[in-house]
C-alpha positions as CSV (number, residue, x, y, z in Angstrom):
1,X,-200.9,-96.7,8.5
2,X,-198.1,-94.8,6.8
3,X,-194.6,-95.1,8.2
4,X,-192.2,-92.2,7.8
5,X,-188.5,-93.0,7.9
6,X,-186.5,-90.2,9.6
7,X,-183.0,-91.4,8.9
8,X,-181.6,-88.0,7.8
9,X,-181.9,-86.3,11.2
10,X,-180.5,-89.3,13.0
11,X,-177.5,-89.5,10.7
12,X,-176.9,-85.7,11.1
13,X,-177.2,-85.9,14.9
14,X,-174.8,-88.9,14.9
15,X,-172.3,-87.0,12.7
16,X,-172.4,-84.0,14.9
17,X,-171.9,-86.1,18.0
18,X,-168.9,-87.8,16.5
19,X,-167.4,-84.5,15.4
20,X,-167.8,-83.1,18.9
21,X,-165.8,-86.1,20.3
22,X,-162.8,-85.2,18.2
23,X,-159.9,-83.5,19.9
24,X,-158.7,-80.1,18.9
25,X,-155.8,-80.3,21.3
26,X,-153.4,-82.2,19.1
27,X,-152.1,-80.5,16.0
28,X,-150.7,-82.7,13.2
29,X,-148.8,-81.4,10.3
30,X,-147.4,-83.3,7.3
31,X,-144.9,-81.8,5.0
32,X,-144.2,-83.7,1.7
33,X,-141.1,-83.1,-0.3
34,X,-139.9,-84.9,-3.3
35,X,-138.6,-88.0,-1.5
36,X,-139.6,-87.8,2.2
37,X,-142.5,-87.2,4.4
38,X,-142.1,-85.5,7.8
39,X,-144.8,-85.7,10.4
40,X,-144.7,-83.5,13.4
41,X,-147.2,-83.9,16.3
42,X,-147.6,-81.1,18.7
43,X,-149.6,-82.2,21.7
44,X,-150.7,-79.2,23.7
45,X,-153.0,-80.9,26.2
46,X,-153.1,-79.1,29.5
47,X,-151.9,-80.6,32.7
48,X,-154.5,-82.2,34.9
49,X,-154.8,-81.4,38.6
50,X,-155.1,-84.7,40.5
51,X,-156.8,-85.6,43.8
52,X,-154.6,-86.2,46.8
53,X,-155.5,-89.7,47.8
54,X,-154.3,-91.9,50.6
55,X,-152.2,-94.0,48.1
56,X,-150.6,-90.8,46.8
57,X,-149.8,-89.6,50.3
58,X,-148.2,-92.9,51.1
59,X,-146.1,-92.9,48.0
60,X,-144.9,-89.3,48.7
61,X,-144.2,-90.1,52.4
62,X,-142.2,-93.1,51.4
63,X,-140.2,-91.2,48.8
64,X,-139.6,-88.2,51.0
65,X,-138.5,-90.3,54.0
66,X,-136.1,-92.2,51.8
67,X,-134.7,-89.0,50.4
68,X,-134.1,-87.7,53.9
69,X,-132.7,-91.1,54.9
70,X,-135.4,-91.7,57.5
71,X,-138.1,-94.3,57.9
72,X,-141.6,-93.3,56.7
73,X,-142.8,-93.8,60.3
74,X,-140.8,-90.6,61.2
75,X,-143.6,-88.7,59.5
76,X,-147.3,-88.5,60.4
77,X,-148.5,-87.3,57.0
78,X,-148.3,-84.2,54.8
79,X,-148.4,-80.6,56.2
80,X,-152.0,-79.4,55.7
81,X,-152.5,-77.2,52.7
82,X,-149.1,-78.0,51.2
83,X,-149.8,-80.9,48.9
84,X,-150.1,-80.5,45.1
85,X,-150.4,-83.3,42.5
86,X,-150.7,-83.1,38.7
87,X,-150.1,-85.0,35.5
88,X,-148.5,-83.3,32.5
89,X,-149.2,-85.2,29.2
90,X,-146.6,-83.1,27.4
91,X,-143.8,-84.7,29.5
92,X,-145.7,-87.8,30.4
93,X,-144.9,-87.2,34.0
94,X,-146.5,-86.7,37.3
95,X,-145.5,-83.7,39.5
96,X,-146.1,-83.3,43.2
97,X,-145.1,-80.9,45.9
98,X,-145.6,-81.3,49.7
99,X,-144.3,-80.5,53.1
100,X,-143.8,-83.6,55.2
101,X,-145.2,-83.5,58.7
102,X,-142.6,-84.8,61.1
103,X,-143.6,-87.1,63.9
104,X,-143.3,-85.6,67.4
105,X,-141.3,-88.8,68.3
106,X,-138.6,-88.2,65.6
107,X,-136.1,-85.5,66.4
108,X,-134.3,-86.1,63.1
109,X,-137.5,-85.6,61.1
110,X,-138.4,-82.5,63.1
111,X,-135.0,-80.9,62.6
112,X,-135.0,-82.0,58.9
113,X,-138.4,-80.4,58.3
114,X,-137.3,-77.0,59.6
115,X,-136.2,-74.1,57.5
116,X,-134.5,-75.3,54.3
117,X,-135.7,-79.0,54.5
118,X,-139.4,-78.3,55.0
119,X,-140.7,-78.6,51.5
120,X,-140.1,-81.1,48.6
121,X,-140.9,-81.4,44.9
122,X,-141.5,-84.8,43.3
123,X,-141.4,-86.0,39.7
124,X,-142.0,-89.4,38.2
125,X,-142.5,-90.7,34.7
126,X,-145.9,-92.2,34.0
127,X,-144.2,-95.5,33.3
128,X,-142.5,-95.6,36.7
129,X,-143.5,-96.0,40.3
130,X,-140.5,-94.2,41.7
131,X,-140.5,-90.6,42.6
132,X,-137.4,-88.4,42.2
133,X,-137.3,-86.0,45.1
134,X,-136.0,-82.4,45.1
135,X,-135.5,-80.4,48.3
136,X,-137.2,-77.0,47.9
137,X,-137.2,-75.8,51.5
138,X,-136.9,-72.2,50.6
139,X,-139.7,-72.4,48.1
140,X,-140.5,-69.0,46.7
141,X,-138.4,-67.0,49.1
142,X,-136.8,-64.0,47.5
143,X,-133.6,-64.9,45.7
144,X,-134.2,-68.6,45.9
145,X,-133.9,-70.8,42.8
146,X,-136.3,-73.7,42.1
147,X,-134.4,-77.0,41.9
148,X,-136.4,-78.1,38.8
149,X,-138.3,-76.6,36.0
150,X,-141.9,-77.3,36.6
151,X,-143.9,-77.1,33.3
152,X,-146.0,-74.0,33.0
153,X,-149.2,-76.0,32.6
154,X,-148.6,-77.7,35.9
155,X,-147.9,-74.3,37.6
156,X,-151.1,-73.0,36.1
157,X,-153.3,-75.8,37.5
158,X,-151.7,-75.5,40.9
159,X,-152.2,-71.7,40.9
160,X,-148.4,-71.1,41.3
161,X,-146.5,-68.2,40.0
162,X,-145.0,-68.7,36.5
163,X,-141.5,-70.0,36.4
164,X,-141.5,-70.6,40.2
165,X,-141.7,-73.1,43.0
166,X,-144.2,-71.0,44.9
167,X,-148.0,-71.0,45.1
168,X,-149.9,-67.8,44.9
169,X,-151.2,-66.3,48.1
């Protein structure tokens, strides 16, 4: 019985698989001068849309309630269809947006959620558990200004208009 060794195709397939695993998202340039070497890394990884989980909702409710100087129990959850959540590797930050749903038993939360206080933007560094909250009650109303600059890649995964605080409808 003659055995045939087929190592060549296996090595070629392995090499192709490893090459496919490499990332083309990061660009690395090295410039060498007479006495120094400068390395610049440009990471252009896109933002990632994240699932709205119960833990996320709790963290947003806690942060939003604290921002509005109310207990989290003054809210029943997030307004349906208003929650957005993403991670941007370029800024190493999480971004979120949501309307807080006031409890029918809290007049302060109901009044605070009306008009200008009805929508909030949230930002936190990946290394932190604390959200920074920004009031964006007017959202994308004509003439309104977004209180923070949300990265374009986050706006894109959320389906929001470029350079805005407003989702496309």
